[in-house]
N, C-alpha and C positions, 0 to 999 in steps of 0.2 A: 785385659779384657779378652773374653773368649767370643769368637765369632762363629756362629753356626749357620751354614747355608741351609735353605729350605728346598723343597722339591721344585720351587719356581725360581729360575735364575734371577739374581739381583735382589731378591727378597731375603734379608738377613736378620737373624736373631743375635742380639748383642747382650752379653752377660758381663757386667763389670766385676772387678775384683773388690770384694767387700772385706773390710778390716773390722773385726769385732773385738771389743774388750769390755771390761766391767762398766765402762761409761756408756756403751751403746755400740754404734758402728760408724764407719766413714767410708765413702767411696766417691770416685770421680764419676759423675753422671755423663760428662762429656769433656773430652780433651782432644782438641783438633789434631795434634800430632799423632796421638795414639789411634784415633779414629782413622786417619789417613793411612797409617802404617798397617793397621789390622784389616781394614776393609778395602783399601785401594782407592777410596773416594776422597776427592778434594771438593768439599761442598761449602759454599759461603752461606751458612745458615743465617738468615736475616730477620726472622720473625719467630717468636715463641707464642703459642696459643695454649690456653688452659681452659678446661671445662669440668664442671662438677655435675654429676647426674645421680639419680636414684636407681634402685634395683629395677630391672626390666626395661630401662631406657635402651632403645636401639637407635644408634645414629649411623646413617649411611644408606647406601654406599655413595660416596662423593669422590669427585675428581675435578681437576681443572685441565682444560685443553691447552695445547701449545698456542702461543709462546708463554703462557702463564702456568704451565704444568708445575707441580711441586713434588719434590722429594720430602718425605716426612720422617722424622725420628721420634717415635712415641715411647712414653713410659708412664707408669701410674704412680702417683704420689700417695694415694689413699685408696684402699679397697682393691677390687679386682674387676677386670674386663676380659671379654673374649674378643680379641682383635683380629679382624679379617681383612685381607687384601685380595683383590681379583685382578688378574693379569688382563689388561686391555690392549696390550701391544700386538697389533695385527700380524706382525712378522714373527711373533714368538711361537715356539712349539707348544707353549702352555697357555695360549690365548683362551680366555674364558674359564680358566681353572682358578680355584681359590685356595687360600691357605689361612688357617687360623691358629692362634696361640694365646694362651692365658698370660696376660701381663698383670702383675699385682705389685702392691707396695712391699709385699713379703718376698717375692722371688726376684724383684728388681730387674727383670728382663726388659729389654727394649726391642722394638721392631723397626727396622729400616725399610720404609716403603718407597721405592724409587718412583720417578715420574713414569707415567704409563700404567698406573694401577688405580683402581677404585678402592676406597678404604671405608671401613665402618667398624663399629664395635657395639657389643651389648654389655650391660652392666650386670655382673654376677653377685655383687655384694650389696649391702644396704645402701651405700653411697660409694661413688668412685670419683676421684679427681685425677684427670688425665692432663699431662703436659706434653706438647709436641713442638719440635723445631721444624721450620720450613725453609727451604732454600729459595723460595720465590714468594712475592707478596700475593695476597688474595686479590683476585680480580673478578668482580661479580659477573661481568658479561662472559666470562670464560668458564663459569662453573657448570658442572654437569653431574648427573647421577644415574645410577642403575637401581632398579627396584630390588629392595633387600630380600624379598621373597620370590625372586625370579625362579620358576620351577626348573629351568634348565641348569641354573647354577646350583640349586639344591643345597644351599648353605646351611650347615648346622650351627645355629647361633647360641647353642647351649642354654637357651631359655625356651619356654613354651611361647610360641608366637601369638597365641591368644591373649597372653599377658603383656605383650610388648607395648611399650609406650613409644610411639613413633610420631615425628612431626608431620604436619599436613604436607609440607614440601616433599618429605621422603615417601609419603603414601602415594604420591602421583608420579613418581619417577618411572621412566619407561623401562621395559625389559631390555636386556643386553642386545638381543637380535633386532629390536625395533628402535634402538636409540639413535635419533637423528644426528646427534653430535658425533657418533662413532661410525656412521655409515659412509 
């Protein structure tokens, strides 16, 4: 596995070793020992989530507050997404900065999004199936969000936002600077 740091500390891109032959390919999508050795993280992933969406669906930006915050390890099983994480760690030098990367079934990249980040993605292909591991269970009373089109964040979602398909819940999320959960 190749681990590539991003400009935001703790946010990592993981690229598995893929073995191709005339039958197709094989790779380990997750191996706890390799993950620990390559990233330095020991995480008890306890929940897997899977979502299927169509082109222009935009999900996010979501987070869970402590003590139910989650680290997520995301990958795409089908199609392609533009995956975005926003640093919400108040003591971080990159607070309020975002990073995006294309994750696809073809490139097999994974994104490790630590606790303290808001996360979302837009669907670039006709459909996309996303699988992600979490190190903490979902807790409804601890969920929060940041407005996907917050002008201060100025996230490039790689889709025309006029075409975006966004849930009612995500349409009413507060801006980062006005977020009552983060103040």
